Every structure is written in structure tokens, then in C-alpha cells.
C-alpha positions in Angstrom: 77.7 114.3 93.1 73.9 113.9 93.1 72.1 113.7 96.4 70.7 110.3 95.3 74.3 109.0 94.8 75.2 110.2 98.2 72.3 108.3 99.8 73.0 105.3 97.7 76.7 105.1 98.8 75.7 105.8 102.5 73.1 103.0 102.4 75.5 100.6 100.7 78.2 101.3 103.3 75.7 100.9 106.2 74.4 97.7 104.7 77.9 96.3 104.3 78.8 97.3 107.9 75.7 95.5 109.3 76.4 92.4 107.2 80.1 92.3 108.4 79.0 92.9 112.0 76.5 90.1 111.8 79.1 87.8 110.2 81.6 88.6 113.0 79.0 87.8 115.7 78.1 84.5 114.0 81.8 83.6 113.7 82.3 84.4 117.4 79.4 82.1 118.3 80.7 79.3 116.1 84.2 79.7 117.6 83.0 79.5 121.2 81.0 76.3 120.4 83.9 74.7 118.5 86.3 75.5 121.3 84.7 72.9 123.5 84.3 70.2 120.9 86.8 67.4 120.4 89.4 66.9 119.1 91.5 69.6 120.8 94.3 70.8 118.5 96.9 71.3 121.2 99.8 70.9 118.8 98.4 73.5 116.4 97.7 75.8 119.3 101.3 75.7 120.5 102.5 76.3 116.9 100.2 79.3 116.7 101.4 80.7 120.0 104.9 80.6 118.6 103.8 82.2 115.3 101.5 84.8 116.8 103.3 85.6 120.0 106.9 84.6 120.2 107.8 85.9 116.8 106.3 89.3 117.7 107.9 89.8 121.0 111.0 91.6 119.8 109.2 94.4 117.9 106.6 94.7 120.7 109.2 95.1 123.5 111.3 97.5 121.4 108.3 99.7 120.9 107.4 99.6 124.6 110.9 100.4 125.7 111.3 103.6 123.6 107.7 104.6 124.2 108.5 104.4 128.0 111.5 106.5 127.5 109.7 109.2 125.5 106.7 109.1 127.8 108.8 109.5 131.0 110.9 112.3 129.4 107.8 114.3 128.4 106.2 113.9 131.8 109.5 114.8 133.6 109.6 118.1 131.7 105.9 118.8 132.3 105.9 117.8 135.9 109.1 119.8 136.6 107.1 123.0 136.0 105.0 122.2 139.1 107.9 120.8 141.1 106.6 117.2 140.8 109.0 115.4 138.5 109.7 112.8 141.1 106.2 111.4 140.4 107.3 110.4 136.8 107.8 106.8 138.0 104.2 106.5 139.3 102.7 108.2 136.2 104.7 106.0 133.8 103.8 102.8 135.7 100.0 103.5 135.8 100.0 104.6 132.2 101.7 101.4 131.0 99.7 99.0 133.1 96.3 100.6 132.2 96.8 101.9 128.6 100.2 101.9 126.9 101.1 98.3 127.4 97.9 96.7 126.2 97.2 99.2 123.4 100.8 99.3 122.0 101.1 95.5 122.1 97.7 95.1 120.4 98.5 97.6 117.7 101.8 95.8 116.9 100.0 92.4 116.9 97.2 93.6 114.8 99.6 95.1 112.2 101.9 92.1 112.1 99.9 89.1 113.1 96.4 90.2 112.0 97.6 91.0 108.5 99.4 87.6 108.4 96.3 85.7 109.4 94.2 87.5 106.8 96.8 86.9 104.1 97.2 83.2 105.0 93.5 82.4 105.2 92.8 84.6 102.1 95.2 82.6 100.1 93.5 79.4 101.3 90.1 80.9 100.3 91.1 81.9 96.8 92.8 78.6 96.1 89.7 76.7 97.4 91.5 75.0 100.3 88.8 76.1 102.7 86.2 74.5 100.5 88.3 71.4 100.5 88.3 71.3 104.3 84.5 71.4 104.2 84.4 68.7 101.5 86.5 66.4 103.8 83.9 66.8 106.5 85.9 69.1 108.8 84.8 72.4 110.1 86.9 75.3 108.9 86.2 77.3 112.1 87.5 74.4 114.2 90.6 73.8 112.1 91.5 77.4 111.3 89.9 79.9 113.7 89.9 78.1 117.1 93.7 77.4 117.3 94.4 81.1 116.4 91.9 82.4 118.9 93.1 80.3 121.8 96.8 81.1 120.9 96.0 84.8 120.8 94.2 84.7 124.1 97.4 83.2 125.6 100.0 85.2 123.7 98.6 88.8 123.8 98.1 89.1 127.6 101.5 87.6 128.1 103.1 90.0 125.7 101.3 92.9 127.3 102.7 92.1 130.7 106.2 91.9 129.3 105.6 95.2 127.5 104.5 96.8 130.8 107.8 95.7 132.5 110.0 96.8 129.6 108.1 100.2 129.2 108.6 100.9 132.9 112.3 100.0 132.6 112.5 102.4 129.7 111.0 105.1 131.9 113.4 104.2 134.6 116.3 104.9 132.3 115.0 108.5 131.9 114.3 108.7 135.6 117.9 107.9 136.4 119.6 109.9 133.6 117.4 113.0 133.3 115.5 113.3 136.6 118.3 112.0 138.9 116.3 109.3 140.7 118.0 106.3 142.1 117.1 102.9 140.5 115.7 101.3 143.7 113.8 104.5 144.5 112.3 104.6 141.1 111.2 100.9 141.3 109.9 101.3 144.9 107.8 104.4 144.0 106.4 102.5 141.0 105.4 99.4 143.0 103.9 101.6 145.7 102.0 103.8 143.2 100.4 101.1 141.1 97.8 98.6 142.2 96.4 95.2 141.2 93.4 97.0 139.7 95.7 98.8 137.3 97.2 95.5 136.1 93.8 93.8 135.8 92.4 96.7 133.9 95.1 96.3 131.2 94.7 92.5 131.1 91.0 92.7 130.6 91.6 94.9 127.6 94.1 92.5 126.1 91.6 89.6 126.2 89.0 91.8 124.5 91.5 93.0 121.9 92.7 89.5 121.2 89.2 88.2 120.4 88.4 91.2 118.2 91.7 91.1 116.2 91.4 87.3 115.5 87.8 87.5 114.5 88.4 90.4 112.1 91.4 88.8 110.6 89.8 85.3 110.2 86.6 86.7 108.8 88.3 88.9 106.2 90.6 86.1 105.3 88.0 83.4 104.9 85.7 85.6 102.9 88.4 86.7 100.4 87.6 86.5 96.7 89.2 87.9 93.6 92.6 86.2 93.5 95.8 87.9 94.7 94.3 91.3 94.5 91.5 90.2 96.9 94.2 88.8 99.3 95.8 92.3 99.4 92.5 94.0 99.9 91.6 91.7 102.8 95.0 92.2 104.4 94.6 96.0 104.2 91.0 95.9 105.4 92.1 93.7 108.4 94.8 96.2 109.6 92.6 99.2 109.2 89.5 97.7 110.8 91.5 96.1 113.5 93.2 99.4 114.5 89.9 101.2 114.5 88.4 98.4 116.7 91.3 98.7 119.2 91.1 102.4 119.6 87.3 102.6 119.8 86.9 99.7 122.1 89.8 101.0 124.3 87.8 104.1 125.1 84.6 102.3 126.0 86.4 99.6 128.0 88.3 102.4 129.9 85.1 104.2 130.7 83.4 100.9 131.8 86.3 99.8 133.9 86.5 103.2 135.6 82.8 102.9 136.5 83.4 99.6 138.2 86.6 100.8 139.9 
């Protein structure tokens, strides 16, 4: 590969990134504005909450339960070396409230729901249904993005809190069977060891993740071209970009939240 080709590809990639980033910021601004404009699509929002949240609960909770079991088992073995395996309840509780609950739930939602949004809107884009919405005098952002954004802001934090509970219960199973802790003792230690700040830290992340996942999915879907192949490309791009966004933003949000206590 020639050095000029390398610079050309790098420049093209950087240009594409900046264009996509600018489009996402523009879409975010339009979404915020349209959220406060009538009419309010309450029926569509409820439908989207069911599609985006309720239908994803089972896989999200299953993932959290077994992750809680594995996490508690690994920490029980590790802490036993230092005579502190009784702290497995507190460690599991803090880990789920601050990190595992929000991140695992967001990853599941991004993979399942984000890809679905991109595929649905991508199909509408290649069949010119989005252009038809504009031709009828409606705003596609108002009709398509706002209900999904509001629904995700409701569904994802709720799912994350359920994931926290189920993950802690999964850890409790290991605490009882492997560590020998009593159920009430495990729960009591968890409640005493975690605080409101731990819960709020995780919830703040879920709101941020929700906005990012919906923006990425809707942007990729609405800008799809190239027929069915383009829909597949947009779906793949949404999942990859969404997961990268979740993991990168999780680090910076964690660092920021630790600074502010």
C-alpha cells in the first residue's frame, strides 16, 4: 500500500466520522425540539415501550442473573485467599448498581433493539416511506425518532434497575450455596454496603446510553441507501457503533461521576 493511499483512507475515515458526528448532534437537537411540540404521540410511545423494553426483559434478566452468579463465584474464590469472602455480597451489589446492571442491559438493548430500529427505519428509507412522511407535511423526527427516544428513556432505566435486583439475587444464590451465607444476612449486608449514590450513578449512565443508542440507530436507519444490502449494513453498523459508544462513554462517565462523588 502506498503512503498516499494510507493518508487518503485515513482522511476519508476521519471525514466520515466528523460528518456522522455532526449529523448525530443535529438529530439530537431536532429531537429535543420536537419532544415539546404538539401533538404528543402517547399511544405510539406506549407501543414503543412495549417493543423496546418489555420484549427485551427476559434476555436482559437472564443475562444479569447468570452474570451475578459468575461474578459472585469468582470474587468468592478471590476474596477467600485473603479471608474476606463474606464481603462478596457488598462487592456484587456495588458492581451491579454502578456498572454491570446498566452496561449489561444497555448492551442487550443495543444488540436487540438498536438493530431492530435501524432495520425498521432502514426499510422505510429504501422504500421511500420517510420521503412520503415529509411529502405529507409531517416531520420524520417527530413521527419516528421522538417516540423511540422517549420510550427508551423510560424502558432502559427501568430494565437496569430490574437487572440490578436479579443480578444481586444471582449472586445471593452463590453466596448461599458456595460461601455458606444465610439469605437474610446476604441481603442485609448488601443493603448496608450500597448507597443511594451507587444507584444514581448507574441510572445516570442508563439515560446517557439510551439517548446514544437511539440516536445512532435512528440516524443509521434514516440515512440507509442501497436496498436490502444497505439495510443489512446499517444494522451491522448500528450494533458495532452502539457497543463502542457504550463502552467508551461508560469509562468517561465513571470517571466523571467519581470526581463528583
